[in-house]
N, C-alpha and C positions, 0 to 999 in steps of 0.2 A: 504494500500500500504506500502511495506517495505521501510525503509530508506536506504541510502548508508551505514551507519554504521552497520545496521542490516544484510545486504547482504554480505558485503565485510569484510574479516578478514585481516586487515592490520597490519604489524609489521615493525619496524625499531628500533633497539636498541640504536640509538643515536638521537640527535636532528638534525634538518635540516632546512635550510632557504628557503624562497620562497617569491615571490612578490605577494602581495595581494592589492586589491583596497578597501579602508576603508572609512567610515564616522565615525563621533564622536557623541556619545550620548549627553544627556542633561547635563548641568553643575551641578556637585554634591557639589561644594563648595559654601557656603553661603557668599555673599558679598566679593567675591575674588578680586574685583577691589576697595574695600574700599570706594565706593561712599556713603555708609551709615555708615560712621564712623567705629567703632570697632564692630558693630553688628555682632553676630555670632562667635566672637573670644573671647577667654579667655586667660589671661596671666598665665604663669607658672614660677616656680622658683622664682627669684627675678626680673623678667623683668618688665619694665615700657613700656606700649604701648600707642601710640597716632597716630592720622591720620592727615596729612596735605597735601593739594594739591593732594588728591587722592591716597596717598601711606601710608603704615603703617611703622612707625618707632618703632623699638624695641631697648631699651637701657638696657644693662646688668650691673651688679654690679661688674664684674671682674671674674665671675665664667665661667663655661663651659656648662651650661644647662639652660639658660634663654630663654623663648620662648612664642609665642602666638600659640594657637591651637584650632581646632574644630574637632568633630567627623563626619565622613561621612559614609553612608551605601553603600556597594558594594556587588557584587555577587561572591562568592568563585569560582575560576577557570576561571573567565573572565579577559581579558586584559584591562588595563586602561592607559591613557596618563595623566601624571602630567606635568604642565608647570608653569613657573613664571618668573618674572624679579626681579633683586635685585642689590644692590650696597652698598659699604661701605660708611658710613658717617664719621666715625673716623678711622684713620689708624691702630689702634690697635685691630680692630674687624674683624671677618670673619663670614660669614653667611651660612645658610643651610636650605633646605626644606627636611623634612623627612616624609615618609609614615610609620607610626609606629604601631606595635602591642601592644604598650602601656604597660609598659613604655619603654621596650627595644625590640630588634628584628626588626631592621629597614629593610624595604623592599627596600628602595632606600635612598641614601644620596647624594645630589647635593651640593657641596661646591663652594663658589665663594669668591673672595678677591679683586675685583677691585672697584675703586671709580667711574667708569663709569657704566652705566646700562649694565647688562649682562642678556641675555635670556637663559633659560634652559628648556629642555623638555626630558622626559624619559618615556618609557613604562614599565609596571610591571603587573604581574598576581596576582590577589587578593588571599590571602590564609586565610582570615578571613573576616567575613561579616561586622564588624564595625572596621574602621580604624581611627587612629588619623592623621590629617594633622598638622604637627608642623613646624612653622617658628622659627628658632633657631638663636641666636646670641652667638658667642664665643668671649670672650674679655679678655684682660689682663689689669687690673686696671680700668675697665669700658669702654664700647664702644657701638656704635650704628650702626644698619643696617636698610636699607629701603627695603621694599618688595612691589610688585604690581603684578596685573594680575595673581593671584594664581588660578589654574584651575585643576580639575580632571574630565575626561570624559571617558566613555567606548569606546573602540575601536571596531567597528563593521565591520567585513570583508565581502568579497564577494559582493561588490557593483559595479553596472555598471557605475555609476557616483560617483566618490569619489577621494581620494588621494592615490597615490601609496605609499606603505609602505613595506619595507623588513622585514618580520616577521620570527620568529624562532618557528618552530613546535616542540612540545614536543616529547619525546620518544613515539613511536607507534602512533603518530598522523599523519594522511594523510595530504598531502599538495595539496590543491585544488587551483591551481594558476591562477592568472589573469595577463594580460599585463598592461602597463602603461595607456592604453586607456580604461581600464575597460572590455576588452573582456575576456571571460572565456577561459583559455587554457586547463583546465581539470586536471585530477589527475596526478601529477608529480611522475614518477617512475625513479629511477636512480641506476646505478651500484655503487659499493663502490669506493670511491676516498679519497685521502689524500692530504691536503694542506701542502706542504713541507716547506712553510714559517713559521717559529716559531712565528713570530710577524706579523700578517696580517694588523695591523692598528695602528702602533706606529712609529712616526717620528724618535724618538731617536734610533731605531733599524736599520735605514737605514744609509749607509755610503754616504758621500757627497764629492765632489771634493775638493782638497786641496787649490785651488785658492779662495774658498769662494764665488764663483759666485752663487751657489745655497744653500739655507738653507731650512730646513723643520721643521715645528712646528705642534703640535696638536692644533686644534682650534675648536671652536663652532660657528664661524662667519657665516658658512652656515650649514643648517640642514642636518644631515646624512640621508641616505636612511632608516635607522632603526628608525628614528624619535627621536633619543637620542644619547648621547655620542659625541665623537670628530671625526674629519676627519683630514687627513694630508694636510697641505698647503705647496706646493712647491713654493718657491719664488726665482726667478733668478734675481739678482740685477745688474749684469754687464755682459759684454762679458766674454767668457771663457767656461769652462765645466759646463754643466747643469744637471748632472745626480744625481740620488738617487737610491741606489741599495744594494742588498745583494749578497754575493759571496757564491757559493756552490762548492763541489767537482765536477769534470768533469763527465758528463754522455753523452752517445750517444742515450739514449732512447728518444722516442717522448715526448716532453714536451709542455704543454700549460700554458701560462702566461696571467693572466687576472687581471683587476682592474676596479672599478667604478671610473669614471672621470667626473669632472664638470669644465667647463671653468671659469677661472678667467679673467686675462688680457692678458695671453699668448695665442698664436694661435695654436701652434703645441705641441703635446706630442708624445714621442717615446718610444717603447718597445724594450728591447734587452735581448737575452738569450745566443747567441753564444759567444764563448771565444775569437775569433780572429777577428771578424768583428765589427768595431766601429760604423758603420752606423746602425741607429735604424729603425725598422719598424714604420712609422710615420703617425699620424692621424691629420687631419686638423679639429680643433674644431669649426671653423666658417662654413665650408661647409659639415661637417660630411662625409668626404671621406678619404680613405687611399691614401696618396700622395707619400709614399716611402714604398716599399715592401721588400727591402733587409733584410736578416736575418730571414725570416720566410717563411714557405711553404704554409700557409693559415692564414687567419685573418678575423675578423668580429666585429660587434658591435650590441648591443641591447639598445633600449630606455627604461630607467627605470623611467622616469618622473621627474619633477621638475629640469630639466636641467642635470640630471645624465645620463650618458651612461656607459654601461659595455663594455669595449674594451677587445679583446683577440687576441693573436697571437699564432701560433703553429709552432714548428720546429720539423719535424719528420725525418730529414735526418741524416746522420752519423756524421755530424760535432759535435765537442765537445760543450756542453752547460754548462756554468759556472754561468751565472748571472740571477738574477731576477731584472731587471733594468728598471727604468723609467727615462725619460729625457725630459726637456724643450728643444726641438730641433728646428732646422729650417726646411724648406720644404724638404731639402735634407737628413734630418735625422742625421746630424752631432751633436755629443755631445759637441764639441768645436765650439761655434757659438756666434754671436752677439745679439741673442734674449734676451729679458728680459720679466718679467711678472710673473703671478701666475697661478697655476692650483691646484684644489682640488682633492684629491685622497682618496678613501675609499676601504677597503677590498681587499688587494692585495693577489693573489692566484697563486701558482705554483703547477701543478699537472701532473703526468705522464699519457699521453693519447693524443688522436688526436682531442679532442674537450673539451670545458669548461663544467663543471658541476656547480651546485649551490654553492654559496659562503659558505666556511667553516671557521668561525672565529677561530683565534688562538691567544694565549697570553702566550708565554713562551715555547711552544712545538708544534710539528706537531700534527695535529688532523685528524682522519679518520672518515668520515661519512659512515656508513655501508649501505649495499644494502637495497633498499625498497622491500617489499614483499606484494603482494596483491593476494588473492585467494578467491573464493566463493565456498561453498558447493552446489552441484547441487540439493540436496534435499530441499534447501531453496527456490527454485522457481520451476515452473512447467516444469521440464526438461523431455523430452521423449528420451528413449534410442534408439529407432529404427529409428528415423529420426528427422531432425531439420535444422535450418539455423541460422547463426549469422553474424552480420555486426559490424565492429569495425572502429571508426574514430580515428585517431592517428597521432602524429608526432614522429619522431625517430631520434636518433643520433647513428651511429654505425661505427665501424672500418672496412672499405672495404678491408683491407689488410689481414684479418684473416678469417678462416673458423669458423664463429661464431654460426650459427644456433640459433640466438636469436629469441624468440617468441614474437609476438604481442599478441597472444591469443592461449590457448591450453585447450582442454577438454580431461581429461585423469584420470588416477588413481594415488593416492599419493604414491603407493608402487611399481609401475612399469612404465617404459617409453614406453612400447610396445603398449598398447591399447589406442591410442591417436588420437585426431582430432585437427589439427592445422590450424588455419585460415590464418596465414601469418608467414613466417620465413624469417629472413634476413640472407643471406649468401654472400660469396664473388663472387660466380659464377652466382647466380640468386637472384634477390631481392624479388621474391615471390615464395614460394613453399608450397604446401598443402600436408599433410600426413594423410592418414587414415589407421589404422592398428589394427589387432587383433593377439594376441599370437605371437608377434614378426614379423608378416608379414605386411610390410608397403607398401602402394600404394602411388605414388606421382603424383601430377598434378603440372607441372612446367611451368614457362614462362621466357625464357631466354632474351626476349626482353622487359620485363616489368620492369619499374623503380619506386622504392619508393624514394621520395626525402629524402636526408640525411642531417640532421642538418640545414635545410633551414627555419624551422618553418612552412612549407607548410603541410597542413593536407592531408592524404590519407584515403580512405575508402576501406577496405578489407572485402570481404564477402565469405562465404562458405555455401553450402547447401548439405546435405547428406541424403541418405537412402540406403538400401541394393542394391548394384549393380548400383548405380546412384549417383555420387558425382561430383560437379563442383564448381568452384571458380570464383571470379571476383575482379578486382582492378580498382578503379577510373573510373567506367562506362564501362569497357570492360571485357568480359569473358576471363579467363586465360586458355590456352591450350584447350584440349578437355575433355569431360566428361569421368569419370572413370566408366566403366560398370562392374567392377569386385571387388566390395567392400564388405567386410564381416563386419557385425556389431553385432556380437554375444556376445561380452564381456561387462560387466558393467563398467561404468565410473562414478566417484564420485566427481571430482574436476575441477573447472575452474581456470586456471592460467592466470593472467593478467600481460602482459609484462614479463612473466616467464613461465617455464614449470609447469605442474601439480605436478611434483615430487620434485622440488627444485628451487633454485635461481641461479644455475650455468648458465642458459640461459637467464638471465635478459636483457631486452632491455631498453635503456635509452630514455625517451621521455615523451609525454603526451598522456593519454587516455581521449578523449573528450566524447565519448559515446560508449556503447555496447548495441546492440539490439539483442535479442534472440527471435526466432519464433519456436514454438513447432510443426513445420511441414516443409517439404522440399518444399521451394518456387520454382517457375519455373525459368529457366535460364534467361528469359527476366526480371523477377523481380530482380534478382541479379544485372543486369546491371542498373536498375532504382535505386535500393537502394544504389548503390555506386557512382552514378553520382553526 
C-alpha cells in the first residue's frame, strides 16, 4: 500500500504553523533530576559541580564557559523538547542550557538571570545524531547557578490523546492537523496570506495608553502554544484606558485581526480595527461568548487547548481601518473603563481577507506564507479513464462575495483546463457545481439550493460518478441536480488537484481535506447518496 507521501506531491515554499496533538518520548537525559548525585554529568572549563537537595550547583571561576555536560543520542530530523528549571545563587552569575554541536553551533540557548526558580522549555529539530547537553554558568569574578529537572524528549505528533502543540512545518512539509481534543482535521490547505504585523509576539512593539493603566511585558509564566518562548502579558493596574495596539495607514479592504488569548485575572478582552469607533468587539473569557459586536462584521473563536483560545474579528465594510488593537475592556467594550487584571496574548495577526488563516510568526517585518499545493499523478494508482467515482470529505473557508470557482477536487491535465472533472466548486452563485468536459466543451451539473458550510468547521462530503453519457453528483447525502446524459470522455487526464485545479494554484480553496476515496468504476446514484451521508 502506498503512503501519503508517496501518492501526494506537496509543495509550499515557506514554513507554516498548525496545531498538532503530541506525546513525548522517553527521557534521553541521564539523571536530569540529580537524584543520583552528579552521575552522568561531567564538568567542563573550570566549573566546580556539586549536588545538594536534588539540584546541581555549578560554580565558575569568572570566565564565560564553565559548564556541566553529557552526550545524548537523537535522530536527525526529528523534533525534541528540552526543559529545565534554574536560578541564580550569586548575583553576578547568569545561566544557560545549550543543545550543542560541540563545541560550538548551538541549536538553542535559554538564558535566565533570576534568583527565583525559572522554568524553561523549547522545541528544536535535531541536525546531528549525538548532541551535547550543556548547563553553563557565566560569571564575573566567580559565581554560581543551580539547575534541576533537565529533560530532553522526542516530540511525537498525530496522537488522539496527547497535548496540543502549535508546530511549525518545514518548507514543503504537509500539515496534517488535529484539534485540541485530538480529533484529526486532515490535510490543511491554505491560500497565500501575509501577517501585516511586523512584530507578532513582542510586548515592546505595542503602544500603551499614556495614563499607564495598562502595561505589557514578555513573560514565560505561562507556557506558549508552541511549547517554548515568551507570551505577552497585558496587565491593567487601574481604571482608565486599557489598550495595547499598533497603528497602520488607513485601509478600507476587508481585514481580519486574530490572536491567541489565555485568561489571567481579567474577564473581558476586546479587539479593535476601525479608526473612528472606540468600542471594541469584546469577548467574555469566563463564558466564552462575544458580548459586544460593534466594530466588526463577523467574529469567532477556536479552542487550542491548555486554556488558549484563538479569537478573531473581521471588518469587511468600507469604514477606515487603522488599528491592530487589543484591550482589557468591560462588557460594553469601552477602552476607558474601571476593569483591572491580566490577560495573556500570543501570536497577534492582521491579514487582508474575510477569515483567519494559520498563524504566521513575524519579528521585524511582515511575512507571507505562500499557497499550499497538493497534487497526485493519476498513474500512481489504478485510475480508469473511461469511468470512475470519487468522494471527498472536507471543510472550507471561502469569500462568498467573489466569483471564485475554487476547487475541492479536480481530475484534469496539467497543461490545459478544458479536459477536467471537478467534484465540487465553490462559487458565489452556487456552492456546488460539477464540470465534465473535453476539448473545451464543458457540461455542468449544478445545485442552486445546495449549501456547503463556510468557515464553520463542519465537514461536507462531495461525490461525483462519471462514465460516457452518464454523470451525476451528490453532496451530504443528496443527489445534486439531474444526471448528465451527454458526457464525452475521450481525452486523457493525468493529474488530481487537491483543493486546487489540475493546472495550477490560482483556484486554491482554503480548508481541510479529511479523506479522498476513489473507485475505478461508476457507482450507482443510490451509492453516491450513501457515500456522502
